[in-house]
C-alpha positions as CSV (number, residue, x, y, z in Angstrom):
1,X,-127.2,-163.3,169.5
2,X,-130.4,-163.8,167.3
3,X,-130.8,-167.5,166.1
4,X,-131.0,-167.9,162.3
5,X,-132.2,-171.3,162.0
6,X,-134.6,-172.0,164.6
7,X,-135.7,-176.3,164.4
8,X,-138.6,-177.2,166.4
9,X,-139.3,-181.1,167.1
10,X,-143.1,-182.4,167.2
11,X,-144.8,-185.8,168.0
12,X,-148.0,-183.8,167.7
13,X,-148.9,-183.8,171.5
14,X,-150.1,-180.7,173.4
15,X,-146.8,-180.4,174.7
16,X,-144.8,-180.5,171.2
17,X,-147.8,-177.8,170.3
18,X,-146.6,-175.2,173.3
19,X,-143.1,-175.9,171.6
20,X,-144.3,-175.0,168.3
21,X,-145.9,-171.8,169.6
22,X,-142.6,-170.7,171.4
23,X,-140.5,-171.6,168.3
24,X,-142.5,-169.4,165.8
25,X,-142.5,-166.7,168.3
26,X,-138.6,-166.9,168.4
27,X,-138.2,-167.2,164.7
28,X,-140.8,-164.5,164.2
29,X,-139.0,-162.1,166.5
30,X,-135.5,-162.9,165.2
31,X,-136.7,-163.1,161.3
32,X,-134.9,-166.8,161.4
33,X,-136.4,-169.4,159.4
34,X,-138.3,-172.4,161.3
35,X,-137.9,-176.2,160.6
36,X,-140.2,-178.8,162.0
37,X,-139.0,-182.0,162.3
38,X,-141.1,-185.1,163.1
39,X,-139.1,-188.3,163.5
40,X,-141.1,-191.7,162.8
41,X,-139.4,-195.0,165.1
42,X,-137.9,-197.2,162.8
43,X,-139.9,-200.6,162.5
44,X,-139.5,-203.1,165.4
45,X,-138.5,-206.7,164.7
46,X,-141.0,-208.9,163.8
47,X,-143.0,-210.3,166.6
48,X,-144.4,-213.5,166.2
49,X,-147.4,-213.3,168.8
50,X,-148.7,-209.9,167.2
51,X,-147.9,-209.7,163.7
52,X,-150.2,-207.2,162.4
53,X,-147.7,-204.6,164.8
54,X,-144.9,-205.6,162.2
55,X,-147.3,-204.6,159.3
56,X,-148.5,-201.3,160.4
57,X,-144.7,-200.1,161.7
58,X,-143.3,-201.3,158.0
59,X,-145.9,-199.2,156.3
60,X,-145.7,-196.1,159.0
61,X,-142.7,-194.5,157.2
62,X,-142.3,-195.1,153.3
63,X,-146.1,-195.5,152.5
64,X,-147.5,-192.9,155.0
65,X,-144.9,-190.0,154.3
66,X,-146.8,-187.7,152.3
67,X,-149.9,-188.0,155.0
68,X,-147.2,-187.4,157.7
69,X,-146.2,-184.2,155.9
70,X,-149.7,-183.0,155.6
71,X,-150.8,-184.0,159.0
72,X,-147.8,-181.9,160.8
73,X,-148.2,-179.1,158.2
74,X,-151.9,-178.6,159.2
75,X,-151.2,-179.0,163.1
76,X,-148.3,-176.2,162.8
77,X,-150.8,-174.3,160.7
78,X,-153.4,-174.8,163.5
79,X,-151.1,-173.7,166.3
80,X,-149.3,-170.8,165.0
81,X,-151.4,-169.4,162.3
82,X,-148.7,-169.4,159.8
83,X,-149.2,-170.2,156.2
84,X,-147.5,-173.6,155.0
85,X,-144.6,-171.5,152.8
86,X,-143.6,-169.8,156.0
87,X,-142.1,-173.1,157.3
88,X,-140.6,-175.9,156.3
89,X,-141.6,-179.8,157.5
90,X,-139.3,-182.9,157.4
91,X,-140.2,-186.4,158.2
92,X,-137.2,-188.2,159.3
93,X,-137.3,-192.1,160.3
94,X,-135.1,-193.5,163.2
95,X,-134.4,-193.1,167.2
96,X,-136.6,-190.0,167.7
97,X,-133.8,-188.2,169.9
98,X,-131.2,-189.0,167.3
99,X,-133.0,-188.3,164.2
100,X,-133.5,-184.7,165.8
101,X,-130.3,-184.0,166.4
102,X,-128.9,-185.3,163.2
103,X,-131.2,-182.8,161.7
104,X,-130.3,-180.0,163.6
105,X,-126.5,-180.9,163.0
106,X,-127.5,-181.3,159.3
107,X,-129.1,-178.0,158.9
108,X,-127.0,-176.1,161.2
109,X,-129.7,-174.9,163.5
110,X,-129.0,-172.3,166.3
111,X,-131.7,-173.0,168.4
112,X,-133.7,-176.7,169.2
113,X,-136.8,-176.2,170.7
114,X,-138.7,-179.3,172.0
115,X,-141.5,-179.9,174.7
116,X,-141.7,-181.3,178.3
117,X,-144.0,-183.9,179.8
118,X,-145.5,-180.9,182.1
119,X,-145.1,-178.9,185.2
120,X,-142.9,-179.7,187.9
121,X,-145.8,-179.9,190.9
122,X,-146.8,-182.9,188.9
123,X,-143.4,-184.6,189.8
124,X,-143.1,-185.8,186.4
125,X,-139.4,-185.6,184.7
126,X,-138.4,-184.4,181.1
127,X,-139.9,-187.0,178.4
128,X,-136.7,-189.3,177.6
129,X,-136.8,-187.8,174.2
130,X,-136.2,-184.4,175.5
131,X,-133.9,-185.4,177.9
132,X,-131.6,-187.1,175.2
133,X,-131.9,-184.0,173.1
134,X,-130.5,-181.5,175.9
135,X,-127.6,-183.8,176.6
136,X,-126.3,-184.5,173.2
137,X,-127.8,-181.3,171.2
138,X,-124.8,-179.2,169.7
139,X,-126.7,-175.8,170.1
140,X,-128.9,-174.4,172.9
141,X,-131.9,-176.2,173.8
142,X,-135.1,-174.7,174.7
143,X,-137.5,-177.0,177.0
144,X,-141.0,-175.3,176.2
145,X,-143.5,-175.3,178.9
146,X,-146.7,-173.2,178.9
147,X,-145.7,-169.6,180.0
148,X,-147.4,-167.4,182.7
149,X,-146.8,-164.1,180.3
150,X,-145.5,-162.4,183.8
151,X,-142.7,-160.4,181.7
152,X,-140.0,-161.7,183.6
153,X,-136.5,-163.5,182.3
154,X,-134.7,-165.4,185.3
155,X,-130.4,-166.3,184.6
156,X,-128.1,-167.7,186.6
157,X,-124.5,-167.5,186.7
158,X,-121.3,-168.6,188.6
159,X,-119.3,-166.0,186.8
160,X,-117.1,-168.7,184.6
161,X,-116.7,-168.5,180.7
162,X,-119.5,-170.9,180.5
163,X,-122.1,-168.9,181.8
164,X,-121.1,-165.5,179.7
165,X,-123.3,-166.8,176.7
166,X,-126.6,-167.6,179.0
167,X,-126.2,-164.0,180.1
168,X,-125.9,-162.7,176.8
169,X,-129.1,-164.9,175.4
170,X,-130.6,-163.9,178.6
171,X,-130.2,-160.0,177.9
172,X,-131.3,-160.8,174.1
173,X,-134.5,-162.3,175.6
174,X,-135.4,-159.6,177.9
175,X,-135.0,-157.1,175.2
176,X,-137.1,-158.8,172.5
177,X,-139.7,-159.7,175.0
178,X,-139.5,-156.3,177.0
179,X,-139.4,-158.1,180.2
180,X,-137.6,-157.8,183.3
181,X,-134.5,-159.6,183.8
182,X,-133.0,-160.8,187.1
183,X,-129.8,-162.5,187.4
184,X,-128.7,-165.1,190.2
185,X,-125.5,-166.3,191.6
186,X,-126.2,-169.0,193.9
187,X,-123.7,-169.6,197.1
188,X,-123.4,-173.0,197.9
189,X,-122.2,-173.7,201.5
190,X,-123.0,-177.4,201.2
191,X,-119.8,-178.7,200.8
192,X,-118.2,-177.3,204.0
193,X,-121.6,-178.3,205.8
194,X,-121.0,-182.1,204.7
195,X,-117.4,-181.7,206.1
196,X,-118.7,-180.7,209.4
197,X,-121.3,-183.5,209.3
198,X,-118.5,-185.9,208.3
199,X,-116.7,-185.0,211.4
200,X,-119.7,-185.5,213.7
201,X,-121.2,-181.9,213.8
202,X,-124.9,-182.1,213.6
203,X,-125.8,-178.7,214.9
204,X,-127.6,-176.0,212.8
205,X,-124.6,-174.0,213.6
206,X,-122.2,-175.8,211.5
207,X,-123.6,-173.3,208.6
208,X,-122.0,-170.7,210.7
209,X,-119.0,-172.6,211.0
210,X,-118.5,-173.2,207.6
211,X,-119.3,-169.7,207.0
212,X,-119.1,-167.0,209.6
213,X,-121.4,-164.1,209.4
214,X,-118.5,-161.7,208.6
215,X,-117.5,-163.8,205.8
216,X,-120.9,-164.1,204.7
217,X,-121.8,-160.5,204.3
218,X,-118.2,-160.3,202.4
219,X,-119.1,-163.1,199.7
220,X,-122.8,-161.4,199.1
221,X,-121.4,-157.9,198.7
222,X,-118.6,-159.2,196.3
223,X,-121.1,-161.4,194.4
224,X,-123.5,-158.5,194.1
225,X,-120.6,-156.5,192.5
226,X,-119.8,-159.1,190.3
227,X,-123.4,-159.2,189.3
228,X,-123.8,-155.2,188.5
229,X,-120.7,-155.8,186.8
230,X,-122.0,-158.5,184.4
231,X,-125.1,-156.6,183.7
232,X,-122.8,-153.3,182.9
233,X,-121.0,-155.8,180.3
234,X,-123.8,-156.3,178.1
235,X,-125.3,-153.2,178.5
236,X,-128.2,-154.6,180.3
237,X,-130.7,-153.3,183.1
238,X,-131.7,-155.8,185.4
239,X,-132.0,-156.9,189.1
240,X,-129.0,-158.8,190.8
241,X,-129.9,-161.6,193.4
242,X,-127.6,-163.4,195.7
243,X,-128.9,-166.9,197.1
244,X,-127.6,-169.4,199.5
245,X,-127.8,-172.8,198.7
246,X,-127.3,-175.5,195.9
247,X,-127.5,-173.7,192.6
248,X,-130.2,-175.8,190.7
249,X,-132.6,-175.8,193.3
250,X,-132.0,-172.0,194.4
251,X,-132.5,-171.3,190.6
252,X,-136.1,-173.0,190.0
253,X,-137.1,-171.5,193.5
254,X,-136.3,-168.0,192.6
255,X,-137.7,-168.6,188.8
256,X,-141.1,-170.0,190.8
257,X,-141.3,-167.0,193.2
258,X,-141.0,-164.4,190.5
259,X,-143.3,-166.5,188.1
260,X,-140.8,-166.4,185.5
261,X,-141.5,-167.0,181.8
262,X,-138.2,-168.2,181.1
263,X,-135.2,-169.6,182.8
264,X,-131.7,-169.4,181.2
265,X,-128.6,-171.3,182.1
266,X,-125.0,-171.8,180.9
267,X,-123.2,-175.1,180.5
268,X,-119.8,-176.2,179.2
269,X,-121.3,-179.3,178.1
270,X,-120.2,-180.9,175.0
271,X,-121.7,-183.9,172.7
272,X,-121.3,-187.4,173.5
273,X,-119.3,-189.1,176.1
274,X,-118.2,-185.4,177.3
275,X,-122.0,-184.8,178.6
276,X,-120.5,-185.1,181.7
277,X,-119.5,-181.4,181.3
278,X,-123.4,-180.7,180.6
279,X,-123.4,-180.5,184.7
280,X,-125.9,-181.7,187.3
281,X,-127.1,-177.8,187.6
282,X,-128.0,-177.5,184.2
283,X,-129.9,-181.2,184.0
284,X,-131.7,-180.5,187.4
285,X,-132.9,-177.1,186.6
286,X,-134.2,-178.3,183.0
287,X,-136.3,-181.2,184.7
288,X,-137.7,-179.9,187.7
289,X,-138.3,-176.0,186.7
290,X,-141.9,-175.1,186.2
291,X,-140.9,-172.6,183.5
292,X,-139.4,-172.7,179.6
293,X,-135.7,-173.4,180.2
294,X,-132.8,-172.4,177.7
295,X,-129.7,-174.2,178.2
296,X,-126.8,-172.4,176.5
297,X,-123.5,-174.5,175.5
298,X,-120.4,-172.6,175.6
299,X,-119.2,-171.9,171.9
300,X,-116.2,-174.2,171.2
């Protein structure tokens, strides 16, 4: 499952520099090709109040393309230490997120790397370009954030088919990094709790009503067995962990407590209107996690 073609998007910002570093690391580790994509926004409509803006925009792509190629190449070399011949730079024009996705599809990239706006404690969401790329990309997407180098990879699983590629990729990541692997299953009792709240039960005991202690122990034991089976299936060494609560927040919390370098999550999401299948959990994790997040789609 090692990537053969890694595409990284850059707007030459500090967040994009982190994406460059992590894309380079993955390409180098896998012996993969590396492409760097910069998308120039399309010219804006003529503004009668500020005609100079239109002039600058009109010149940005056709007249400055060679300068942009040189600037991006210099930036990649400065950030990664790679020689210019070790990677390919492409300059495209259009809506940035759409241009990135189009280029990734045309090049048949099997990993797309984008930067994030920053760490979650600042309460800042993903940048709009990164979030749209995450929603509509055809391949796995890595949201790159600064790494702690703790040597810890976390993967979430609900034991469904869409989760299997994520577990497989997390195992590969842990092996290539020589990192510890923690595989997490979250048991969400919220739907039952909401039911009891709806009929007027608001006491803390409603959780016990929703899931009696003896049943909770059974559920946790069964989940632990399945986690062990999942590790065995991929011939992997790791730690299984069962958490109680909403999957998104639980996974983010586990990754934070372990100071993880990477959090991996799977999704059955497709592109286009079927993005709804990406799932709120995958998007919540990508937006709120403090570490890098790798979202892996089920192959179709």
